[in-house]
C-alpha positions as CSV (number, residue, x, y, z in Angstrom):
1,M,106.7,130.9,88.0
2,K,104.7,128.7,90.3
3,T,101.7,130.0,92.3
4,S,102.2,130.6,96.1
5,V,99.7,129.1,98.4
6,A,101.0,130.9,101.5
7,S,97.5,132.4,102.0
8,L,96.1,129.0,103.0
9,Q,96.2,128.6,106.8
10,G,94.9,126.0,109.2
11,V,92.3,123.6,107.9
12,S,92.3,125.4,104.5
13,E,95.8,124.0,103.9
14,T,94.3,120.5,103.9
15,A,93.0,121.4,100.4
16,L,96.5,120.7,99.2
17,L,96.5,117.2,100.6
18,T,93.2,116.3,98.9
19,L,94.3,117.9,95.7
20,Y,97.5,115.9,95.7
21,A,95.6,112.7,96.5
22,R,93.5,113.2,93.3
23,A,96.5,114.0,91.2
24,V,98.4,110.8,92.5
25,E,95.2,108.7,91.9
26,T,94.9,110.1,88.3
27,R,98.5,109.0,87.5
28,R,97.8,105.4,88.7
29,P,96.9,102.9,85.9
30,D,94.2,101.5,88.1
31,G,93.0,104.9,89.4
32,L,89.6,105.2,90.8
33,L,89.1,108.6,89.2
34,R,90.6,110.7,86.4
35,D,91.3,114.3,87.4
36,P,93.7,115.9,84.9
37,T,92.8,119.4,86.3
38,A,94.2,118.3,89.7
39,V,97.4,117.1,88.1
40,A,97.8,120.4,86.3
41,L,97.1,122.4,89.5
42,A,99.6,120.4,91.5
43,E,102.3,121.1,88.9
44,R,101.5,124.9,89.0
45,I,101.5,125.2,92.8
46,D,104.6,126.1,94.8
47,Y,104.3,123.5,97.7
48,P,106.3,120.5,99.0
49,F,103.7,117.9,98.0
50,H,106.3,115.2,98.5
51,R,105.6,115.4,102.3
52,F,102.4,113.5,101.6
53,D,104.0,110.6,99.7
54,G,103.4,107.2,101.4
55,L,100.4,108.4,103.5
56,A,97.4,106.1,103.8
57,T,95.4,109.3,103.8
58,L,96.0,109.7,100.1
59,D,94.1,106.5,99.4
60,V,91.4,107.5,101.8
61,C,90.9,110.8,100.1
62,A,90.9,109.2,96.7
63,V,88.3,106.5,97.6
64,R,86.1,109.1,99.3
65,A,86.3,111.5,96.3
66,A,85.4,108.7,93.8
67,E,82.5,107.5,95.9
68,M,81.1,111.0,96.3
69,D,81.6,111.6,92.6
70,R,79.4,108.6,91.9
71,R,76.6,109.8,94.1
72,V,76.7,113.4,92.8
73,A,76.7,112.0,89.3
74,A,73.7,109.8,90.1
75,F,71.8,112.8,91.4
76,L,72.7,114.9,88.3
77,N,71.7,112.0,86.1
78,E,68.2,112.2,87.6
79,H,68.2,116.0,87.8
80,P,70.5,117.4,85.1
81,T,69.6,121.0,85.7
82,A,70.0,120.8,89.4
83,T,72.1,123.1,91.6
84,V,75.1,121.6,93.5
85,V,76.5,123.6,96.4
86,Q,80.1,122.5,97.3
87,R,80.7,123.8,100.8
88,G,84.3,124.1,101.8
89,I,85.3,123.6,98.1
90,G,89.0,124.1,98.7
91,L,90.7,123.1,95.5
92,N,88.1,120.5,94.5
93,T,87.5,120.1,90.8
94,R,84.5,117.8,90.9
95,H,82.5,119.9,88.3
96,F,85.3,119.3,85.8
97,R,85.4,115.5,86.5
98,L,81.7,115.1,86.2
99,N,81.2,117.4,83.2
100,A,77.6,118.4,83.9
101,P,77.2,121.7,81.9
102,R,73.5,122.0,82.5
103,A,73.9,122.0,86.3
104,T,74.7,125.1,88.3
105,W,77.6,124.7,90.7
106,I,78.0,127.0,93.7
107,N,81.5,126.9,95.3
108,V,81.7,128.1,98.8
109,D,84.8,128.7,101.0
110,F,86.8,131.3,102.9
111,A,87.9,134.4,101.0
112,P,91.7,133.4,100.8
113,V,90.7,130.0,99.2
114,M,88.3,131.6,96.7
115,R,91.0,134.1,95.7
116,L,93.5,131.3,95.1
117,R,90.9,129.4,93.0
118,R,90.4,132.5,90.9
119,D,94.2,132.7,90.4
120,L,94.5,129.1,89.4
121,I,91.3,128.0,87.8
122,E,89.3,129.3,84.9
123,E,85.8,128.3,85.8
124,P,83.1,127.5,83.2
125,P,80.0,129.8,83.1
126,N,77.8,127.5,85.1
127,V,80.0,127.9,88.2
128,I,79.2,130.6,90.9
129,D,81.8,131.6,93.5
130,A,80.2,132.5,96.9
131,Q,82.9,133.1,99.5
132,G,81.8,133.1,103.0
133,S,82.3,131.8,106.6
134,A,82.4,128.2,107.4
135,F,78.8,127.9,108.5
136,G,77.5,131.1,106.9
137,A,74.4,131.5,104.8
138,E,75.8,133.9,102.2
139,W,75.6,131.2,99.4
140,M,71.9,130.7,99.9
141,E,70.9,133.8,98.0
142,A,72.8,132.4,94.9
143,V,70.6,129.3,94.7
144,P,68.3,129.4,91.8
145,D,64.6,129.0,92.5
146,A,62.6,125.9,91.5
147,Q,65.6,123.6,90.8
148,P,66.6,120.4,92.7
149,L,69.4,121.1,95.2
150,M,72.3,119.0,96.5
151,V,74.5,120.4,99.2
152,V,77.9,118.6,99.3
153,A,80.4,118.9,102.2
154,E,83.5,116.8,101.7
155,G,86.2,116.6,104.4
156,V,85.0,119.7,106.3
157,L,82.2,119.1,108.8
158,Y,84.2,117.2,111.5
159,Y,86.4,120.2,112.1
160,A,83.4,122.0,113.7
161,E,81.7,121.6,117.0
162,P,78.7,119.3,117.0
163,S,76.4,122.1,117.9
164,Q,77.6,124.2,114.9
165,V,77.1,121.3,112.5
166,R,73.6,120.6,113.8
167,E,72.6,124.3,113.7
168,W,73.9,124.6,110.1
169,F,71.9,121.6,108.9
170,V,68.7,122.9,110.6
171,R,69.2,126.3,109.0
172,V,69.7,124.9,105.5
173,I,66.9,122.4,105.8
174,E,64.4,125.0,106.9
175,R,65.4,127.2,104.0
176,F,65.6,124.4,101.4
177,P,63.3,121.6,102.7
178,A,63.7,119.5,99.5
179,A,67.5,119.6,99.5
180,T,69.6,116.5,99.3
181,F,72.8,116.5,101.5
182,L,75.9,114.5,100.8
183,F,78.8,114.6,103.3
184,D,81.3,112.5,105.1
185,T,81.8,111.7,108.8
186,I,84.4,110.2,111.1
187,P,83.8,107.9,114.1
188,P,84.4,109.2,117.7
189,L,87.7,107.3,118.0
190,I,89.3,109.2,115.2
191,S,87.8,112.4,116.5
192,R,89.4,111.9,119.9
193,W,92.8,111.0,118.3
194,A,92.8,113.9,115.8
195,S,96.2,115.1,117.0
196,F,97.7,111.9,115.6
197,H,96.0,112.2,112.2
198,E,98.8,111.6,109.7
199,G,97.4,114.0,107.1
200,L,97.1,116.9,109.6
201,R,100.6,116.2,111.0
202,A,102.0,116.1,107.4
203,V,100.4,119.5,106.7
204,G,101.9,120.7,110.0
205,I,98.8,121.7,111.9
206,R,97.2,120.6,115.1
207,Q,93.5,120.8,114.4
208,P,90.8,119.3,116.6
209,M,88.1,117.3,114.9
210,P,85.2,117.6,117.4
211,W,82.4,116.1,115.4
212,G,82.6,112.3,115.5
213,V,79.6,110.2,114.7
214,S,78.9,106.6,115.9
215,H,75.6,106.1,114.2
216,P,74.9,108.3,111.2
217,R,71.2,107.4,111.3
218,A,70.9,109.4,114.5
219,I,71.2,112.5,112.5
220,A,67.5,111.9,111.5
221,S,66.5,113.2,114.9
222,W,67.9,116.6,114.3
223,H,64.9,118.0,112.4
224,P,61.5,116.6,111.4
225,G,62.2,117.5,107.8
226,I,64.9,114.9,107.5
227,A,63.0,112.0,105.8
228,N,65.9,109.6,105.4
229,V,69.5,109.1,106.3
230,S,71.6,106.6,104.4
231,H,75.2,105.8,105.0
232,A,78.0,103.8,103.5
233,A,81.4,102.8,105.1
234,Y,83.4,103.7,102.1
235,M,86.7,102.1,103.2
236,R,85.1,98.7,104.1
237,E,84.8,97.3,100.6
238,T,88.0,98.5,99.1
239,T,91.5,97.0,99.1
240,R,93.0,100.5,99.2
241,G,94.1,102.5,102.2
242,R,97.3,100.7,103.3
243,W,97.4,100.1,107.0
244,F,94.2,102.1,107.7
245,G,92.2,100.3,105.0
246,A,93.3,97.0,106.4
247,L,92.1,98.0,109.9
248,C,88.7,99.2,108.4
249,R,88.2,95.7,107.1
250,M,88.9,93.8,110.3
251,P,85.5,92.7,111.8
252,L,86.4,93.2,115.4
253,I,87.5,96.9,115.1
254,R,86.1,98.2,111.8
255,R,83.0,99.7,113.4
256,H,85.2,101.9,115.6
257,L,87.3,103.2,112.7
258,N,85.2,103.3,109.5
259,P,84.5,106.8,108.1
260,F,81.1,107.1,106.4
261,I,79.6,108.9,103.4
262,V,76.2,110.0,104.5
263,Q,73.2,111.1,102.4
264,I,70.2,113.0,103.7
265,H,67.4,112.8,101.2
266,P,63.8,114.1,101.2
267,Q,62.8,110.7,99.8
268,L,63.6,107.1,100.7
269,I,66.5,106.4,98.3
270,P,69.1,104.2,100.0
271,L,72.8,104.2,99.0
272,T,73.9,101.1,97.4
């Protein structure tokens, strides 16, 4: 019997879209990532995944996941015993893809999501579940002392008000001043047109995306503890993304459409 995901409501349901994107990508002979766990989960879940077939969003999610994997892997290569907090984990399976058994992974999401994960996924011993509110601090107590820390937020921050995002960053930076942050942003144009986002419409929700960012480097002004902000337009250099990817590569309009992967680091280490 397949597992029901009726408990996922609102933004949490987009976890099924990103899961399916990774499963589809894994099945491609030229896939950007390999995520057999995502394939197995998609087969176990009772959900009409076919509604996502043909969406450019599948490519966008796959490119983003692969690029963020690369950056998390680079961080763990330098700090193999680090802690990685995955905020808004959804059904992400990055810790399986990267196979970093010496690291500590802290997965954070709403209670219904974490219950579903426990039903579906047998986590390794180096994974800690820390359910909590979207911008809560419950997970902070689970962070081990004296270990490098990376806080990852993939596909979640732009659903919040700008003031919420800023206050959350400041709270975390003041608690963990040496932390590295890795997250993605969308430009204001996509933020304003959220009601037309094909992925959200396919899921069947109308969800505003209030936090749009024109210039990611402006985030450096949020707190004096932010030493460096680097960003990469992850759809600009790929041939993937169907119609959206093509628009992101057009010189006259790409600056208005390109989403970014952003890294806040306590040292000057630019993304390449």
